[in-house]
C-alpha positions in Angstrom: -40.6 44.4 71.5 -39.6 47.8 70.0 -36.0 46.9 70.9 -36.2 43.6 69.0 -37.6 45.6 65.5 -34.6 48.3 65.9 -32.1 45.2 66.1 -34.0 43.1 63.5 -34.0 46.3 61.2 -30.4 47.2 62.0 -29.6 43.4 60.7 -31.7 43.7 57.6 -29.8 46.6 56.4 -26.4 44.7 57.3 -27.6 42.0 55.0 -28.8 44.6 52.5 -25.5 45.8 52.1 -24.0 42.9 51.9 -26.2 41.4 49.2 -26.8 44.2 46.7 -23.3 44.4 45.4 -23.2 40.5 44.2 -26.5 41.2 43.0 -25.4 44.3 41.0 -22.5 42.0 39.6 -25.1 39.2 38.6 -27.6 41.8 36.8 -25.0 43.5 35.3 -23.5 40.0 33.7 -26.9 39.2 32.5 -27.7 42.4 30.4 -24.3 42.0 28.9 -22.0 39.1 28.4 -23.8 36.2 29.7 -27.3 36.3 29.0 -29.6 34.2 31.0 -33.4 32.9 30.6 -36.2 35.2 32.1 -37.5 32.9 34.7 -33.4 32.1 36.5 -33.3 35.6 36.3 -36.2 36.4 37.9 -35.7 33.5 40.6 -32.3 35.1 41.7 -34.2 38.4 42.4 -36.7 36.8 44.7 -33.8 34.7 46.2 -31.8 38.0 46.9 -35.0 39.5 48.6 -35.3 36.1 50.5 -31.7 36.3 51.3 -31.7 39.8 52.9 -34.2 39.0 55.0 -33.1 35.6 56.0 -30.0 36.8 57.1 -31.3 39.4 59.3 -33.4 37.3 61.3 -30.9 34.4 61.4 -28.0 36.6 62.8 -30.5 38.4 65.1 -31.6 34.7 66.4 -27.5 33.6 66.7 -27.0 37.0 68.8 -30.2 36.2 71.0 -30.2 32.2 71.2 -27.0 30.2 69.6 -24.2 32.7 71.4 -25.7 32.6 74.9 -26.4 28.8 74.7 -22.6 28.5 73.8 -21.1 30.9 76.1 -23.3 29.7 79.2 -22.5 25.7 78.2 -19.0 26.4 78.4 -18.7 28.1 81.2 -20.7 25.5 83.2 -19.2 22.5 81.8 -15.4 23.8 82.8 -16.1 25.2 86.4 -17.0 21.3 87.2 -13.4 20.9 87.1 -13.8 17.3 85.8 -12.0 16.4 82.7 -14.2 13.4 81.6 -17.0 15.8 81.8 -15.3 18.5 79.7 -14.2 15.6 77.1 -17.4 14.1 76.9 -19.8 16.7 77.2 -17.7 18.8 74.1 -17.5 15.9 72.2 -21.3 15.0 72.4 -21.8 19.1 71.6 -19.3 18.7 68.3 -21.3 15.8 67.2 -24.6 17.7 67.7 -24.1 20.8 66.0 -22.2 19.5 63.2 -25.2 17.1 62.2 -27.2 20.2 62.7 -25.6 21.9 60.0 -27.2 22.2 56.6 -24.7 22.6 54.5 -23.2 19.1 55.5 -26.4 17.4 53.7 -25.3 19.2 50.5 -21.8 17.8 51.0 -23.5 14.1 51.6 -25.4 14.6 48.2 -22.0 15.4 46.3 -20.1 12.0 47.4 -22.5 9.4 46.1 -19.8 6.5 46.5 -20.5 6.7 50.5 -23.9 6.5 52.1 -25.2 9.7 53.7 -25.5 8.6 57.2 -22.3 7.0 57.0 -20.4 10.3 55.7 -22.8 12.3 58.0 -21.8 10.2 61.3 -18.4 10.1 60.2 -17.8 13.9 59.8 -19.7 14.5 63.0 -17.8 12.1 65.0 -14.5 13.9 63.4 -15.8 17.5 64.6 -16.4 16.5 67.8 -13.2 14.9 68.3 -11.4 17.8 67.0 -13.4 20.3 69.3 -12.5 18.0 72.4 -9.0 18.8 71.2 -9.9 22.4 70.6 -11.1 23.1 74.0 -8.4 21.3 75.8 -5.9 23.4 74.3 -7.4 26.5 75.7 -7.3 24.6 79.3 -4.0 23.8 79.0 -2.7 26.5 77.3 -1.3 24.3 74.2 0.5 26.6 71.3 -2.4 26.6 68.5 0.4 26.5 65.6 2.2 23.2 67.1 -1.4 21.6 66.8 -2.1 23.0 63.5 1.1 21.9 61.9 0.4 18.4 63.3 -3.3 18.1 62.2 -2.1 19.4 58.5 1.0 17.3 58.5 -1.3 14.2 58.6 -3.8 15.5 56.2 -1.7 15.6 53.8 0.1 12.9 54.1 -3.3 10.9 54.1 -4.2 13.1 51.3 -1.4 11.4 49.0 -3.0 7.6 49.3 -6.4 8.8 48.7 -8.4 8.3 45.4 -7.9 12.0 43.3 -11.7 12.1 43.0 -12.0 12.9 46.4 -9.4 15.1 47.0 -11.0 18.2 46.5 -14.4 17.3 47.7 -12.4 16.1 51.2 -10.8 19.8 51.3 -13.9 21.3 50.6 -15.9 19.3 53.6 -13.6 21.3 56.3 -15.2 24.6 54.8 -18.6 23.4 54.2 -19.1 21.9 58.1 -18.6 25.1 59.8 -21.0 27.0 58.7 -23.9 29.4 59.7 -25.2 27.1 62.4 -21.9 25.9 64.3 -19.8 28.7 63.8 -21.6 30.9 66.2 -22.3 28.3 68.8 -18.9 26.8 68.5 -16.9 30.1 69.0 -19.2 31.2 71.8 -18.2 27.9 73.7 -14.8 28.8 73.3 -15.6 32.0 74.9 -17.4 30.3 77.6 -14.4 27.8 78.4 -11.7 30.5 78.2 -14.0 32.5 80.8 -12.8 30.5 83.8 -9.3 31.4 82.8 -8.0 34.7 84.8 -4.8 35.2 83.0 -4.3 37.9 80.3 -4.2 35.6 77.3 -7.9 33.7 78.1 -9.6 36.0 75.8 -7.1 35.1 72.7 -6.9 31.5 73.6 -10.8 31.5 72.7 -10.3 31.7 69.0 -9.1 28.7 67.4 -12.0 26.3 67.4 -13.1 26.6 64.0 -9.5 26.0 62.9 -9.3 22.8 64.7 -12.9 21.8 63.9 -12.4 22.3 60.2 -10.1 19.5 60.4 -12.0 16.7 61.2 -14.6 17.0 58.3 -11.5 16.5 55.9 -9.8 13.6 58.0 -13.2 11.8 57.8 -13.9 12.2 54.1 -9.9 11.1 53.5 -10.4 8.0 55.6 -13.9 7.1 54.2 -12.3 7.4 50.6 -10.2 4.8 51.0 -12.9 2.7 52.5 -15.3 3.6 49.9 -13.4 3.6 46.8 -16.1 4.5 44.4 -15.5 7.8 43.1 -17.7 10.9 43.3 -20.1 11.9 40.4 -21.3 15.1 39.3 -25.2 15.7 38.8 -25.1 18.9 36.5 -27.5 21.6 38.3 -31.2 21.8 37.3 -32.4 25.0 36.0 -35.9 26.5 37.2 -38.5 26.3 34.1 -41.3 28.6 34.7 -43.9 29.8 32.3 -45.4 32.0 34.2 -45.0 34.1 37.3 -47.5 31.7 39.0 -45.2 28.7 38.4 -42.1 31.0 39.2 -43.5 31.5 42.6 -44.5 28.0 42.9 -41.1 27.0 43.0 -40.0 28.7 46.1 -43.4 27.9 47.7 -42.3 24.0 47.1 -38.8 24.3 48.1 -40.0 26.5 51.7 -41.5 23.2 53.7 -38.6 21.3 52.4 -35.9 23.4 53.8 -38.4 24.2 56.6 -38.4 20.8 57.9 -34.2 20.5 57.3 -33.4 23.3 59.3 -36.0 22.1 62.1 -34.2 19.0 62.1 -31.0 20.2 62.3 -32.1 22.8 65.0 -33.7 20.3 67.1 -30.6 18.5 68.6 -29.2 21.8 69.7 -32.5 23.0 71.4 -33.1 19.3 73.2 -29.2 19.8 74.3 -30.2 23.3 75.9 -33.6 22.0 77.3 -31.6 19.2 79.4 -28.6 21.3 80.3 -31.1 23.8 81.1 -32.9 21.4 83.9 -30.0 19.8 85.1 -27.0 22.4 85.5 -27.9 26.1 84.1 -31.3 26.8 85.6 -31.8 30.5 83.6 -34.2 32.4 84.6 -38.0 32.3 83.1 -37.0 35.3 81.3 -33.6 34.6 79.9 -35.0 30.8 78.9 -38.0 32.6 77.1 -35.5 34.7 75.2 -33.5 31.9 74.2 -36.6 29.8 73.1 -37.4 32.9 70.8 -33.8 33.7 69.2 -34.1 29.6 68.2 -37.1 30.8 66.5 -35.5 33.5 64.7 -32.7 31.6 63.6 -35.1 28.9 62.6 -37.1 31.0 60.1 -34.3 33.3 59.1 -32.2 29.7 58.2 -35.5 28.5 56.2 -36.0 31.4 54.0 -32.3 32.0 53.7 -31.5 28.5 52.4 -34.8 28.5 50.1 -33.6 32.2 48.5 -29.9 30.8 48.0 -30.7 27.3 46.9 -33.7 28.3 44.5 -32.4 31.2 42.9 -28.8 31.8 43.5 -27.5 28.2 42.5 -29.3 28.2 39.1 -28.0 31.7 38.5 -24.5 30.6 39.4 -24.5 27.6 37.0 -25.9 29.3 34.1 -23.6 32.5 34.8 -20.4 29.9 34.7 -21.3 28.2 31.4 -22.2 31.3 29.6 -19.0 33.0 30.5 -16.8 29.6 29.7 -18.4 29.4 26.3 -16.9 33.4 25.5 -14.2 33.6 23.0 -12.4 35.4 25.9 -12.7 32.6 28.5 -9.8 33.8 30.8 -12.5 36.5 31.9 -13.7 34.1 34.6 -10.5 34.9 36.5 -11.2 38.4 37.3 -14.9 38.0 37.1 -14.8 35.2 40.0 -12.2 37.6 42.0 -14.9 40.3 41.8 -17.8 38.0 42.6 -15.5 36.7 45.5 -14.5 40.0 46.9 -18.2 40.7 47.6 -19.6 37.6 48.5 -18.1 37.0 51.4 -19.7 39.7 53.1 -23.1 38.1 52.3 -21.7 34.9 54.5 -24.2 34.7 57.7 -21.0 33.5 60.0 -18.6 36.1 58.6 -20.9 38.8 60.4 -20.7 36.4 63.7 -17.0 36.5 63.5 -16.4 40.4 62.7 -18.5 41.1 65.6 -16.8 38.7 68.2 -13.1 39.8 67.2 -14.1 43.4 67.7 -15.7 43.0 71.0 -12.6 40.4 72.4 -9.9 43.1 70.9 -11.8 45.7 72.5 -11.4 47.2 69.0 -8.3 46.8 68.6 -8.9 44.8 65.8 -12.2 46.2 63.5 -14.6 44.6 61.8 -13.7 46.7 59.1 -10.0 45.6 58.5 -11.6 42.0 59.3 -13.8 42.1 56.1 -11.5 43.8 54.0 -8.7 40.8 54.5 -11.3 38.3 54.1 -12.7 40.0 50.8 -8.8 40.2 49.6 -8.1 36.6 50.9 -11.7 35.2 49.0 -10.9 37.3 45.9 -7.6 35.7 45.4 -9.1 32.3 46.2 -11.4 32.1 43.9 -9.3 33.8 41.2 -7.0 30.5 41.5 -10.0 28.0 41.5 -11.1 29.6 38.2 -7.3 28.9 36.8 -7.8 25.4 38.2 -11.0 25.1 35.9 -9.6 26.4 32.8 -6.0 24.4 33.3 -7.3 21.4 35.4 -3.9 22.0 37.4 -4.0 19.5 40.7 -5.5 21.3 43.9 -2.3 20.2 45.3 -0.5 22.7 43.7 -2.4 25.6 45.7 -3.0 24.2 48.9 0.2 22.5 49.7 2.2 25.9 49.2 -0.8 28.0 51.0 -0.9 25.9 54.0 3.0 26.2 54.3 2.7 29.6 54.0 0.3 30.1 56.9 2.1 28.4 59.2 5.3 29.8 58.4 3.4 33.4 59.2 2.1 31.8 62.3 5.9 32.0 64.3 6.2 35.6 63.1 2.6 37.4 63.8 0.6 37.9 67.5 -1.0 34.4 68.5 -4.3 36.1 68.3 -4.0 36.8 64.4 -2.8 33.1 63.7 -6.3 31.8 65.7 -8.2 34.5 63.9 -7.0 33.4 60.6 -7.5 29.6 60.9 -11.1 30.6 62.1 -11.7 33.0 59.1 -11.1 30.5 56.6 -13.5 28.0 57.9 -16.2 30.7 58.4 -15.7 32.4 54.9 -16.6 28.8 53.3 -20.1 29.0 54.1 -23.6 28.4 52.2 -22.7 31.4 49.9 -19.8 30.0 48.5 -21.0 26.6 48.6 -24.4 27.4 46.5 -23.4 30.1 44.0 -19.4 29.9 43.7 -19.4 26.2 43.8 -22.0 26.0 41.0 -20.4 28.9 38.9 -17.1 27.0 38.5 -18.9 23.4 38.1 -20.7 25.3 35.1 -17.6 26.8 33.6 -15.7 23.4 34.2 -19.0 22.0 32.3 -19.1 24.0 29.3 -15.1 23.7 28.9 -15.5 20.0 28.7 -13.2 19.5 32.3 -13.5 17.1 35.1 -16.2 18.8 37.0 -15.3 16.4 40.2 -11.6 17.2 40.1 -10.9 20.5 38.7 -14.4 22.2 39.8 -14.3 21.0 43.3 -12.3 23.0 45.7 -13.6 26.0 45.5 -14.8 26.0 49.4 -10.9 24.6 50.0 -9.5 27.6 48.2 -11.7 30.2 49.9 -11.0 28.3 53.4 -7.2 28.9 52.6 -6.4 32.1 51.4 -7.7 34.1 54.5 -5.3 32.5 56.6 -2.4 34.6 55.0 -4.4 38.1 54.1 -5.5 38.0 58.1 -2.3 37.0 59.5 -0.4 39.8 56.9 -3.1 42.1 58.7 -1.8 41.0 62.0 2.0 41.7 60.6 1.0 45.0 59.9 -0.7 45.7 63.3 2.4 44.8 65.0 4.9 46.9 62.9 2.4 50.2 63.6 2.4 48.9 67.1 6.3 49.0 67.3 6.5 52.4 65.4 4.0 53.8 67.8 6.1 52.2 70.9 9.3 53.5 69.1 7.5 57.1 69.1 6.9 57.1 72.4 10.1 56.1 74.0 11.5 58.8 71.5 9.2 61.6 72.8 9.9 60.6 76.7 13.9 60.6 76.1 12.9 64.0 74.8 11.4 65.0 77.8 14.0 63.5 79.9 16.8 65.4 77.8 15.2 68.7 78.4 
């Protein structure tokens, strides 16, 4: 119990360091350029506190439950040596964890032209299918960049024929679906599957699952947009109205049970799948099972508190700030302010911590978590700056996505393979609930104030956030490779000097 408290304290401190910078930025804006009503400001501050504790509990739960389940299921599944078992079980896992992703419900609400159940089902099938492809890639040692080239070639070809109103939403779906519930589980599953291989590249090939699973939702929404041509409709964010402190707290108390039910429904399929797998195949000790059950409970409570704080406190504040700043005479400041927010907000994404930790463990510290964090922050800052330019100008998202992905795929031929896999994974990881419920509303509020088309110009923020880390992480890999070569050359020269002597 004492050890759990210590670990929880560490997780809360990590969350505190992640959330405080964006909170300070918002407060500075509120008291200077973009004044907001007191109830929205207080809701934001309460949301920040809930965010810190929720993220701390969630990351603890992900470590003690989601990761062990994923690793053990992946290892047991592939030890059977039966291809049909790998295909059927991995497809089922992909569907289950996608349906378990809370952010998918947010996406479904943004696309009223398609029934929610149809959209959720299609996206889940898309993720399941691409998870099968990703796991078979690990088993058969298929190069990742070849699969990515083929996948994005299909996506961009199909995108040329879909209604314009669905384009940005479709590419947003790829980042939103790989959120805090799916990423720890899918990444751990890759580690488990790779563990049965004995070659030196096995650990490196465990990355890339999130990258390929991000393709499935985009493809699903693009296909559905052809079957359901009704355009997406933007519903402005409702601002919290609280006359006193009791009414303000009531907003959170009213939302908490709703998100508790939502998270419980999302976690239930994963818990049920683990229970069945435990009885049929895993047969872990009672102590291990109890630890995983407690971890699932931490995940449940943490994600409930996190989503309540983000949706009730952060979402309205983001939308209102966007409107206020866009209404200024110098509304071009949206670009630097958005970049500053993007730099810090990626550190508050729960799944980013899971990725950074796993990268550092798999590479034995060769790629430190701090370097990953800095590269992600640079990428997200650039992406939010570009997204704000889209809001101001109304330029099509295609003008950014096509060159961006072409550059990312071109880089994949010059950097170590592990950096390509990590880069494409990080794109999906960086675009989580914080992006969807603060930066996206910020862009929507700004676009609304400018009189633009919110569906075509503001949506796409998540897609932009998912794109730029592909380049920054691979550039980190290029720098790492050059440093390694310099070190090797220096070592060779030193050896030659010793021989000469």
